[in-house]
C-alpha positions as CSV (number, residue, x, y, z in Angstrom):
1,M,94.7,220.9,147.8
2,N,92.3,222.7,145.5
3,T,92.1,221.5,141.9
4,A,91.8,224.8,140.1
5,T,92.9,225.0,136.4
6,N,96.0,226.9,135.4
7,N,93.8,229.7,134.0
8,E,92.3,230.3,137.4
9,R,95.6,230.5,139.2
10,K,97.2,233.8,138.5
11,K,98.3,235.4,141.8
12,I,101.6,235.4,143.7
13,A,101.5,235.3,147.5
14,I,104.4,236.6,149.7
15,V,105.0,235.3,153.2
16,G,107.7,237.4,154.8
17,S,108.6,240.3,157.0
18,N,107.0,243.7,156.6
19,I,110.0,245.0,154.7
20,M,109.9,242.0,152.3
21,N,106.2,242.5,151.8
22,L,106.7,246.2,151.2
23,G,109.1,245.5,148.4
24,F,106.8,243.0,146.7
25,G,103.8,245.3,147.3
26,I,105.5,248.1,145.5
27,S,106.1,245.8,142.5
28,G,102.3,245.1,142.4
29,V,101.9,241.9,144.4
30,K,98.6,242.1,146.2
31,K,98.5,238.9,148.4
32,L,101.0,239.8,151.2
33,T,101.2,237.8,154.5
34,S,103.3,239.3,157.3
35,A,105.0,236.7,159.4
36,Y,107.8,236.9,162.0
37,K,110.6,234.4,162.9
38,N,109.5,234.4,166.5
39,Q,105.7,233.9,166.0
40,E,104.0,230.6,166.9
41,K,104.8,228.0,164.2
42,E,101.2,226.9,164.2
43,V,100.2,230.4,163.1
44,L,102.7,230.4,160.2
45,E,101.7,226.8,159.2
46,K,98.0,227.8,159.2
47,Q,98.8,230.8,157.0
48,L,100.6,228.5,154.5
49,F,97.9,225.9,154.5
50,D,95.4,228.6,153.7
51,L,97.5,229.8,150.8
52,F,97.7,226.3,149.4
53,Q,93.9,226.1,149.5
54,D,93.4,229.4,147.7
55,P,92.5,228.6,144.1
56,E,93.9,231.9,142.8
57,I,97.5,231.4,144.1
58,S,100.1,230.0,141.6
59,V,103.3,231.0,143.4
60,I,104.1,231.3,147.1
61,V,107.2,233.2,147.9
62,I,108.5,232.7,151.5
63,S,111.5,233.9,153.3
64,E,114.1,231.2,153.9
65,S,114.1,231.9,157.7
66,L,110.3,231.4,157.9
67,S,110.4,228.2,155.8
68,R,112.9,226.7,158.3
69,N,110.3,227.2,161.1
70,V,107.8,224.9,159.4
71,K,107.6,221.6,161.2
72,D,104.3,220.1,160.1
73,R,105.1,217.0,157.9
74,K,102.1,217.3,155.7
75,L,102.9,221.0,155.0
76,L,106.6,220.2,154.4
77,N,105.6,217.6,151.9
78,L,103.3,220.1,150.1
79,I,106.2,222.6,150.0
80,D,108.6,220.1,148.6
81,T,106.3,218.5,146.0
82,S,103.6,221.0,145.0
83,L,103.7,222.2,141.4
84,L,100.7,224.5,141.8
85,P,101.2,226.5,143.7
86,V,104.9,226.3,143.5
87,V,106.8,227.5,146.6
88,V,110.0,229.6,146.2
89,E,112.2,230.3,149.1
90,I,114.2,233.5,149.0
91,P,116.4,235.3,151.6
92,D,114.7,238.1,153.4
93,Y,116.3,241.6,153.3
94,N,118.5,240.9,156.3
95,E,119.4,237.3,155.6
96,P,122.5,236.1,153.9
97,E,122.1,234.0,150.8
98,T,122.3,230.3,151.4
99,N,124.5,227.9,149.4
100,E,121.5,226.1,148.1
101,D,119.7,227.8,145.2
102,S,116.0,227.1,145.7
103,L,115.0,228.1,142.2
104,R,117.6,225.7,140.7
105,R,116.3,223.0,143.0
106,L,112.7,223.6,141.8
107,I,113.8,223.4,138.1
108,K,115.7,220.2,138.8
109,R,112.6,218.7,140.5
110,A,110.3,219.8,137.6
111,I,112.4,218.7,134.6
112,G,114.7,216.1,136.2
113,I,118.1,217.7,135.4
114,D,120.3,220.1,137.1
115,L,120.9,223.4,135.2
116,R,124.1,224.3,136.9
117,V,126.2,226.5,134.6
118,E,129.9,226.6,135.3
119,R,132.0,229.6,134.2
120,I,135.3,229.1,132.5
C-alpha cells in the first residue's frame, strides 16, 4: 500500500453499479468504477487493488453485493484493516439493507468501542 500523507489523500472512490455511480457522480465524486455482480472476480479484485495503490484515495465506497464477491485473502485483509483508504460498504440501489452496519463496524474498529445507541 502506498504511504501518502493525509494531506495528499483527498478523494473518494466508488465501486458499484452504473446507477450507484450516477448518484455519487451527481454529488461531485469523480473517481467512479463501474462493476457488476456477475463480472469476473479477478477484474473486480484488480480494480480494488488499483484503488488501494492510488495515493489520492482516502475512502473507497463499495456496494455490499460486490464486496461479497471478493475472495482474494490479501485484498480481504486490506479491506478489513486499512485505515487509509478506509473501505465503506453500502447497499446498492436495489439491495436490501443488511443487519450489520458497516459504518458502525468501522468506528468500533477505529476507536475500540461500539457506539450502539438504544432508543427508550
